[in-house]
C-alpha positions in Angstrom: 14.2 15.3 -5.6 11.9 17.8 -3.9 10.6 20.6 -6.1 9.7 24.0 -4.7 6.4 25.8 -5.2 8.2 28.3 -7.4 9.7 25.5 -9.5 6.2 24.0 -10.0 4.8 27.4 -11.1 7.7 28.1 -13.5 7.3 24.6 -15.1 3.7 25.5 -15.8 4.8 28.6 -17.7 7.0 26.7 -20.1 6.1 27.1 -23.8 4.9 23.5 -24.3 2.6 23.7 -21.3 1.2 27.1 -22.3 0.5 25.8 -25.8 -1.4 22.8 -24.3 -3.4 25.1 -22.1 -4.5 27.1 -25.1 -5.1 24.1 -27.3 -8.5 23.1 -25.8 -11.0 25.5 -24.2 -11.7 24.9 -20.5 -15.4 24.2 -21.2 -14.5 21.6 -23.8 -12.1 19.9 -21.3 -14.9 19.9 -18.7 -17.3 18.2 -21.1 -15.2 15.1 -21.5 -16.4 12.2 -19.4 -13.9 10.4 -17.0 -12.4 7.3 -18.4 -13.6 3.9 -17.3 -11.0 1.2 -16.7 -11.7 -2.2 -18.3 -11.9 -5.2 -16.0 -11.5 -8.9 -16.4 -15.0 -10.4 -16.1 -15.7 -11.9 -12.6 -16.4 -15.4 -14.0 -12.8 -15.5 -15.4 -10.9 -13.7 -12.7 -12.2 -15.8 -9.8 -10.6 -18.9 -11.4 -7.1 -17.8 -10.5 -5.2 -15.8 -7.9 -2.9 -14.6 -10.7 -5.4 -12.9 -13.0 -5.4 -9.1 -12.5 -8.8 -7.5 -12.1 -8.2 -4.1 -13.5 -6.8 -4.2 -17.0 -5.6 -0.6 -17.4 -6.4 2.3 -19.8 -5.7 2.0 -23.5 -3.4 4.6 -24.9 -6.3 6.3 -26.6 -8.2 6.5 -23.3 -5.2 7.9 -21.5 -4.6 10.6 -24.0 -8.3 11.7 -23.8 -8.3 11.5 -20.0 -5.1 13.5 -19.7 -6.8 16.3 -21.8 -9.4 16.7 -19.0 -6.7 18.1 -16.7 -7.0 21.9 -16.5 -3.3 22.4 -15.5 -4.4 24.6 -12.7 -2.4 27.6 -11.6 -2.7 26.2 -8.0 -2.5 22.4 -8.5 -4.4 21.4 -5.3 -4.1 17.7 -6.4 -0.5 17.8 -5.3 -1.5 18.7 -1.8 -3.2 15.4 -1.5 -0.1 13.4 -2.7 2.0 12.0 0.2 5.1 11.7 -2.1 4.6 15.1 -3.9 4.4 13.9 -7.4 4.3 16.7 -9.9 0.8 15.6 -11.1 0.0 18.2 -13.7 3.4 17.9 -15.4 3.2 14.1 -15.8 -0.4 14.3 -17.0 0.4 17.0 -19.6 3.3 14.8 -20.9 0.7 12.1 -21.5 -1.6 14.6 -23.3 1.4 15.4 -25.6 1.8 11.6 -26.2 5.2 11.8 -24.4 4.5 8.8 -22.2 8.1 8.0 -21.3 8.6 11.6 -20.2 5.5 11.2 -18.0 7.0 8.1 -16.4 10.3 10.0 -15.8 8.4 12.7 -14.0 6.7 10.1 -11.7 10.1 8.7 -10.8 11.4 12.1 -9.6 9.5 11.6 -6.4 8.0 8.1 -6.4 10.0 4.9 -6.2 6.9 2.7 -7.0 4.6 4.4 -9.5 3.2 1.2 -11.0 2.4 0.0 -7.5 0.8 3.2 -6.4 -1.2 3.4 -9.6 -2.8 0.2 -8.5 -3.2 0.2 -4.8 -3.1 3.9 -3.7 -6.4 5.3 -2.5 -6.3 8.2 -4.9 -10.0 8.9 -4.4 -9.2 10.0 -0.8 -6.0 11.8 -1.7 -4.9 13.6 -4.9 -8.2 13.0 -6.7 -10.2 14.3 -3.7 -8.3 17.6 -4.1 -8.8 17.8 -7.9 -10.4 21.0 -9.3 -13.3 18.9 -10.7 -14.2 17.6 -7.3 -13.7 20.8 -5.2 -15.1 23.4 -7.6 -17.3 21.6 -10.2 -18.7 18.6 -8.2 -17.7 16.4 -11.1 -15.6 13.2 -11.2 -11.9 13.9 -10.7 -9.3 13.5 -13.4 -8.3 9.8 -13.1 -4.9 10.5 -11.7 -4.3 7.0 -10.5 -5.3 5.4 -13.8 -2.9 7.7 -15.6 -0.1 7.0 -13.2 -0.5 3.3 -13.7 -0.7 3.8 -17.5 2.5 5.8 -17.7 4.4 3.3 -15.4 3.1 0.3 -17.3 3.8 1.8 -20.7 7.5 2.5 -19.7 7.9 -1.1 -18.3 6.4 -2.6 -21.5 8.5 -0.4 -23.8 11.7 -1.8 -22.5 13.1 1.7 -22.0 13.0 2.0 -18.2 14.7 5.2 -17.1 16.8 5.8 -14.0 16.2 9.0 -12.0 18.8 11.7 -11.7 21.6 10.8 -9.2 24.2 12.9 -7.4 27.8 11.8 -6.9 28.3 8.9 -4.4 29.5 10.0 -1.0 30.4 6.6 0.4 28.3 6.8 3.6 26.6 3.5 4.3 23.0 3.5 5.3 21.0 0.4 6.4 17.2 0.0 5.7 15.4 -2.6 7.9 12.5 -4.0 5.9 11.8 -3.9 2.2 8.1 -2.8 2.2 6.9 0.4 0.6 8.3 2.7 3.2 11.8 1.1 3.1 11.9 1.0 -0.7 10.8 4.7 -0.9 13.4 5.7 1.6 16.1 3.6 -0.2 15.3 5.2 -3.6 15.6 8.7 -2.3 18.8 8.1 -0.3 20.4 6.4 -3.4 19.5 9.6 -5.4 21.3 11.6 -2.8 24.5 9.6 -3.2 24.4 7.2 -0.2 25.5 3.6 -0.2 22.2 1.9 0.7 21.6 -1.7 1.7 18.1 -3.1 2.5 17.8 -6.0 4.9 14.7 -8.2 4.5 13.7 -10.9 6.9 11.8 -12.9 4.3 13.1 -14.6 1.2 11.7 -12.1 -1.2 11.9 -8.3 -1.5 8.7 -6.2 -1.3 7.3 -6.7 2.2 3.6 -6.2 2.4 3.5 -5.6 -1.4 4.4 -9.3 -1.9 3.0 -11.1 1.1 0.0 -8.9 1.9 -1.5 -7.8 -1.4 -2.9 -10.5 -3.8 -1.7 -10.7 -7.4 -5.2 -10.1 -8.7 -4.7 -6.5 -7.3 -0.9 -6.2 -7.6 1.1 -8.7 -9.7 4.5 -9.6 -8.2 6.1 -9.0 -11.6 5.1 -5.4 -11.4 6.7 -5.1 -7.9 9.9 -6.8 -9.2 10.4 -4.3 -12.0 10.2 -1.4 -9.5 12.7 -3.2 -7.3 15.0 -3.8 -10.3 14.9 0.0 -10.9 16.2 0.5 -7.4 19.0 -2.1 -8.0 20.1 -0.1 -11.1 20.3 3.0 -8.8 22.8 1.1 -6.7 20.5 -0.1 -3.9 21.7 -3.5 -2.5 19.3 -6.1 -1.1 20.0 -8.8 1.4 17.2 -11.4 2.1 16.7 -13.9 5.0 18.3 -11.4 7.3 16.5 -10.5 10.6 18.0 -7.4 12.1 17.8 -8.0 15.9 18.4 -11.7 15.5 20.7 -12.5 12.5 22.7 -9.4 13.6 22.2 -6.5 15.9 22.3 -2.8 15.2 25.7 -2.7 16.9 26.9 -5.4 14.5 25.8 -3.3 11.6 27.5 -0.2 13.1 30.7 -2.3 13.3 30.3 -3.0 9.6 30.4 0.7 8.9 26.7 1.7 8.7 26.3 5.2 9.9 22.5 5.5 10.0 19.4 3.3 10.0 15.9 3.5 8.7 13.4 1.1 10.3 10.5 0.2 8.1 9.8 -3.2 9.6 6.0 -2.9 9.4 3.2 -4.4 11.4 3.5 -8.1 11.1 2.0 -9.1 14.4 -1.6 -10.3 13.9 -4.4 -9.4 16.3 -7.2 -11.7 17.3 -10.5 -11.1 19.2 -9.9 -13.3 22.3 -13.4 -14.9 22.1 -14.2 -18.5 23.1 -13.0 -21.3 20.7 -10.5 -19.1 18.9 -7.7 -21.7 19.3 -9.6 -24.2 17.1 -7.9 -25.4 13.9 -9.0 -23.6 10.8 -8.9 -20.1 12.4 -6.0 -18.1 10.8 -4.8 -14.6 10.9 -5.1 -12.7 7.6 -1.3 -12.3 7.8 -0.7 -16.1 7.7 -3.5 -16.7 5.2 -2.3 -14.1 2.6 1.4 -14.8 3.1 0.9 -18.5 2.5 -1.0 -17.8 -0.8 0.8 -14.7 -2.1 4.4 -15.5 -1.1 4.4 -19.3 -0.8 2.2 -20.4 -3.6 -0.4 -22.1 -1.4 -3.1 -21.6 -4.1 -1.4 -24.4 -6.0 -2.6 -27.9 -5.2 1.1 -29.1 -5.4 2.3 -26.5 -2.8 4.7 -27.7 -0.1 3.0 -25.3 2.2 -0.7 -25.6 1.5 -3.4 -23.5 3.1 -6.6 -24.7 4.6 -9.6 -24.6 2.2 -13.3 -24.9 2.9 -16.7 -24.8 1.3 -17.8 -22.1 3.8 -15.1 -19.4 4.6 -15.8 -16.5 6.9 -13.5 -13.4 7.0 -13.9 -11.2 10.0 -13.2 -7.5 9.3 -14.0 -4.7 6.9 -10.7 -3.3 5.7 -8.8 -3.8 2.5 -7.0 -6.8 4.0 -10.4 -8.4 4.8 -11.4 -7.9 1.1 -8.1 -9.4 -0.1 -8.7 -12.4 2.2 -12.3 -13.1 1.3 -11.6 -12.7 -2.5 -8.7 -15.1 -2.1 -11.0 -17.6 -0.4 -13.3 -17.4 -3.4 -10.4 -18.1 -5.8 -9.4 -21.1 -3.6 -12.8 -22.7 -4.3 -15.1 -21.5 -1.4 -18.8 -21.9 -2.3 -19.7 -19.3 0.3 -17.1 -16.6 1.0 -18.4 -14.2 3.6 -17.5 -11.0 5.2 -18.6 -10.6 8.8 -18.3 -7.0 9.9 -19.6 -5.4 13.1 -20.5 -2.1 11.5 -22.5 -1.1 8.4 -21.1 -1.1 4.9 -20.9 2.7 5.0 -18.4 2.4 7.9 -16.1 -0.1 6.1 -12.5 1.2 5.8 -12.0 -0.8 2.6 -11.8 1.1 -0.7 -15.1 1.4 -2.4 -13.6 -0.2 -5.5 -12.5 -3.3 -3.5 -16.0 -3.7 -2.0 -17.5 -3.3 -5.5 -15.2 -6.0 -7.0 -15.9 -8.3 -4.1 -19.7 -8.1 -4.7 -19.2 -8.7 -8.4 -17.3 -11.9 -7.5 -20.2 -13.2 -5.3 -18.9 -12.3 -1.9 -21.6 -12.2 0.8 -21.6 -9.3 3.2 -22.9 -9.9 6.7 -22.7 -6.4 8.1 -23.8 -5.3 11.6 -22.8 -8.8 12.7 -20.1 -9.8 15.2 -18.5 -13.2 16.1 -18.9 -14.1 19.7 -17.9 -17.8 19.8 -16.3 -20.4 17.6 -17.5 -24.0 17.7 -15.2 -26.9 16.8 -16.0 -30.4 15.7 -14.7 -33.6 17.3 -11.3 -33.3 15.5 -10.8 -29.8 16.9 -11.5 -28.1 13.5 -13.8 -25.0 13.5 -17.2 -26.0 12.0 -19.4 -23.1 13.1 -19.4 -19.5 14.3 -21.9 -18.0 16.7 -22.6 -14.4 15.7 -24.6 -11.6 17.1 -26.5 -8.8 15.3 -25.3 -5.3 16.0 -26.8 -1.8 15.8 -25.0 1.5 15.5 -24.8 3.8 18.6 -23.0 7.0 19.2 -19.6 7.8 17.4 -16.5 6.4 19.1 -12.9 7.8 19.2 -12.5 6.9 15.5 -15.5 9.1 14.5 -17.5 6.1 13.4 -20.7 5.1 15.2 -20.0 2.5 17.8 -21.5 -1.0 17.2 -23.9 -2.1 20.1 -25.0 -5.7 20.5 -28.7 -6.5 19.9 -29.9 -8.7 22.7 -31.3 -12.1 21.7 -30.1 -11.8 18.1 -27.5 -14.6 18.1 -27.4 -17.2 15.3 -25.1 -19.8 13.9 -23.0 -19.8 10.7 -21.4 -22.9 9.2 -17.7 -22.4 8.4 -14.7 -24.7 7.9 -12.2 -21.8 7.6 -12.1 -18.4 9.4 -9.7 -15.6 8.6 -9.4 -12.9 11.2 -8.6 -9.5 9.6 -9.2 -7.1 12.5 -5.9 -5.3 12.4 -2.2 -5.8 13.1 0.3 -4.7 15.7 3.9 -3.4 15.0 6.7 -5.9 14.5 8.3 -6.0 18.0 11.8 -7.1 16.9 13.5 -3.7 16.6 11.7 -2.0 19.5 12.6 -5.0 21.8 16.3 -5.3 20.6 17.5 -1.7 20.7 18.4 0.0 24.0 17.4 3.6 24.5 14.7 3.5 21.8 11.5 5.3 22.8 8.5 3.1 22.1 4.8 3.9 22.7 2.5 1.7 24.7 1.2 0.3 21.4 4.7 -0.9 20.5 5.3 1.7 17.8 8.6 3.6 17.5 8.2 7.2 18.6 9.6 9.8 16.2 9.7 13.5 15.8 6.8 13.8 13.4 8.2 16.2 10.8 11.6 14.4 10.8 10.8 10.7 11.4 13.8 10.7 13.7 13.7 8.5 16.8 15.2 9.0 20.2 18.4 7.5 18.8 19.7 10.3 16.5 21.0 8.0 13.8 17.8 5.9 13.7 14.8 7.0 11.7 11.6 5.1 11.2 8.3 5.2 9.3 5.3 3.3 7.9 3.4 0.8 10.1 6.2 0.5 12.7 5.4 4.2 13.5 1.8 4.6 12.5 0.6 1.1 13.7 -1.2 0.8 10.3 -1.0 2.8 7.1 -1.6 2.7 3.4 1.2 2.0 1.0 1.4 5.6 -0.1 1.5 7.0 3.5 4.3 4.6 4.3 6.1 5.8 1.2 5.6 9.4 2.3 7.2 8.6 5.6 10.2 7.1 3.8 10.6 10.2 1.7 10.4 12.5 4.7 12.9 10.4 6.6 15.4 10.4 3.7 15.2 14.2 3.5 15.9 14.6 7.2 18.5 11.8 7.5 20.4 13.5 4.6 20.4 16.7 6.7 21.6 14.8 9.8 24.4 12.9 7.9 25.5 16.0 6.0 26.0 18.0 9.2 27.8 15.1 10.9 30.0 13.7 8.1 30.0 15.9 5.1 29.9 19.6 6.2 33.7 19.9 6.9 
């Protein structure tokens, strides 16, 4: 549930928090070095898609790291959190060695704390707003590490809590898509007493958390535990169900659903439209990662194998590109290469992901752009013609625009190419619902602060609205939509 600013301040004044504030002097807290998370060594982790890179903090590390937190009067870290986690409160519970209580605080506002602790870009959000960064020019409190620690501790303890719930109201709500946005929305609506059903087109729940993020960053077992928590809250899940094809919105209305949340993501891959792009061996990152992450194509015995090669090139510089190239390395590529048209400084991928990729032997060919693919006699890609680039003036994104360097073309050998240059919104719902306002990019248009579409009973968020978003921003959309759908449904059905 949402907590007011006054509630947050009053929480800070509770006796146990005041005692903690006095226990260690501020200068002593500031003298503690930020915790370093242990990692599986590169030589071991690249042998399997299923070995997680980051190992997590030990309990001793977590207790010390939590003691760095100053429990600020004005917790600016919370301003950077799209799902409004009460960050100081959960961290202070860890400092007190009350880890299960810390996990419970996380669940007040986050449906997926163990997920966010792994894949959320904390360095650009809560940690960027930390007092240590803004006032002291020191490393932030490791909020993400501590979130992961508390969520993992709870899961491993076997004492997984269920958030506070209100009395059921019997109103049926449908969620289209089981990615982070849909799951976050479903959790909040269940807490508010609604009868929530999530419809997923694929055979497993989790959306991009399952098909898009490799297990070396986010193990499926971790996602499954978060989903099971939602089941215990009463959320129902139906797989292999494509809203817009299996059944229409009108069909669901006839089944008694009063409102809908569209979190159907951006599953439509983009390509570059350059010569030779239709050659065999050139895949979208969507297909490549889905085959491996969701369909087990990393196994030699897989019924749905994925193409492998000695030389694999991934085109792009975002997190999906890093996931793809690191997957290629784990599938046996001798040379796994990133080809990116800007410099490393302009890469949208997390710094941590780039660092891990370099540790694993990934080659970075920056300021380089593909201009043609060359196929062999069998029609399989065998080479890529690339051109060197230089940076010009900033473009609309604020990054310097890459400009071709004349006469700089050269050839790269490659048997597999994975194109990770972005995705477009899933067109199913926009194309199948009459009267729904859609942008020229295919995204659903919503009232920004409400996430409500041109159809009053339909709300939307995540990639289907943003075109592309992080897990945590998608979750924030889900929370915002739940808050406003509750207002809408209360006025329409519950206010009499």
